[in-house]
N, C-alpha and C positions, 0 to 999 in steps of 0.2 A: 793595375786598375784602381781608380780612385774610390776610397771608402765612402759609404753613406753614413753620416752621423746625424742623429735625430734627438731633439729634446721633446719629450711629451708635453703637449700644451695643456697643462693642468691649471684650472682657475686659481687654485690656492698656492700660487708661486709666482715669482717674478722671472719669467722665462727670458725676458728681454735682456736682463743683466747677465744671465748665464751665457746667452748667445753672444753678447758683446765680449765677454771674457774669453770665450772660445775663439772668436775671430781675432782677438788680440794675440793669442799664442799661435796663430797661423793656420787655423782650420776653418773650413766651411761647414755650416751646420743648418739643418732645416728644423722648423718648429711645426708639429702636427699632433693631432689627437685621432688621426685616422688609422684604424687597425692595419690596413694594407701597407700604409707608409711605414709603420713600425716594423712589420714583418719583413719589409724589404730593406731594412737598415742593418748595417754591420755593428754599429755601436749605438746604444740607446741610453739616454739620461733621463731619469725621473726625479725632478725637483719636487719640493713640497713645503708649504707653510701651513699653519692652521692645525686641524685635528686629523688623526689617523682615519677616523670614520668618514669624514667629508672627502678626503682624498680617495679612499677606497670606493665610496659611493659613485664618484665621478668615473673611475676606472671600470666599475661594473656596468654602469649605464652605457659607456662607450664600447663595451665588449672587449676591453683591453686586459682586464684583470686576469682572466683565465690563461691568456697567451703568456703574460709575464710570469704567472705561476709555473708554467712549463717552459721557461725561457730556454732557447737552444744552447747547447754546449759549445757551439762553434762561433758564437757571437759574444760581445762584451756588453755588460750592463752596469750602470752606475746609479745608485740611489743617493739623493742628497736630502739631509734633514728628515722630514717625514717620509721622503722617498726611500731613505735608508731603513727607517722603522718598518716600512711595509715589507721589507725582506724577511721579517721575523715570522715565527710560527704563530704567535699571538700578540695582541696588544690589549692592555687593560685600561686604556685611557678613558673610554666611555663604556665600561663593561667589556667583557671578554669578546674579542673579535679576531678572526683569523686573518693572517697576512699571506704572503706568497709562499712562506715556508721554504725559501731558497737558502737561508742560513738559519740554523736552528737557534732558537732563543725566544725570549719574551720581553716585550716593551712595558716597563713599569715606571711609575713616577719616581723621580730621583729622591733618595732618602737624604734628608739634610737636618742639621742641628738648628737650634733656635736662632743662631747668629748668621746662618746662611740663608740666602734668599733665592726663591724661584719666581719667575723663570731664570734660568742660567743664560744671561744675556751679556754679550760683550766679548772682549778678547781674552783668550786663555791659551795655554801652551798645549802642544801635543808631544807626548813622549813615545818614542819608537819602541815597540815590544818585539816585533818580528821584522828584522832587517832584510828578509828575503823577498818581500813583496815589491814588484816593479813599480807600484803606484807611488812609492816613497823613494824612488831612485834619487840619490844626491841630496835629499833634504836633511839627512842626519848631520850634515856639515854646516847647516845654517846657524848663525848666532841668534837670530830672532826666529823663534819657532811658535809664534802666536797666530791663532786663526780666530775667526769670528763665529760665535755661537748664538743661538736663540732657540731655547727649548726647555721643557720641564720634565721630559721623559727620557729614560735611558734604555738602550738595547742591552739586555742581560744575556750574554752569549751562553749557549749550552756547551760549546766546545772552544777551549781557549786557543786552539790553533787557528781559529778564524779572527783572532784579535791582532790587528796590525799596529794601532796606536791607541793610547789611552790618555786621559786628561784629568789632572787633579781637580777635585772639588771638595773643599773642606778637608776632612781626614780620609776621604774615599777617592776612588777614581771612577770616571765615567768612560764609556766606549766612544771613541772618536773616529777611528777608521777600521773597517772590517773587510774581509775577503774570503770567499770560497771559490777557488778555481777562477772562472770567468766572471764572477759576480762580485761587485765592490760596493761599499757604502761609506759615505762621509756624513757624520752628524753635524758638522759645521758647514758654513756657506763659503765655498772656495771663491765664488765671484766677488765676495766682500772681504776676502782675506789677503789682499795685497799680493805681493810677488810670490809668497809661499803658496797661497791658495791656487794661483794660476799655474805654478810649477806642478803641483799635484794634479790639477786638471789636465795639463799637457802630458804628464806621465801616463794618465789613463788613455788619452787620445793617441799616444804613441804606441800603445800595446799592439 
């Protein structure tokens, strides 16, 4: 049976670019913000640009937020950028605000030194921490492991077993790929990350 893959049509993201990337790796995908469409999908992707609160406000208004907060264990979910940050317990971007709490942790502004600049925009590497996650199948052999970021806030995980990849930023590391069972998150934009980003996206779609 053919799987139903859906991108949540959220105004604070470029869903068209993600759809094109998914089509390029050989999958059909729908775009919708209708709750019934989301419920009837096997794999759901939540992208996001802008702020945590703006993305959450849209999801609440569309009555999507509560469904995602209790996302079924037998389906796969991928959050991208702000979509990943919404997986957290709380965000402190514009005051304390609760997320889906699907992966325990808090979203806080990246700590940086005077010579480091925010937002963290552009190409940076991902370092594999947990090789057992299927979302990174085959990528540890890539010579070029850079992906494209655009953010100022970091997902501070409560449990290190949920960390799949991290990314150097100054003398510290930021969280770049996370997973808990059927729930995945990418802090970077796979649709803008050349072959490596599309490979990671395909790994998710192949699950």
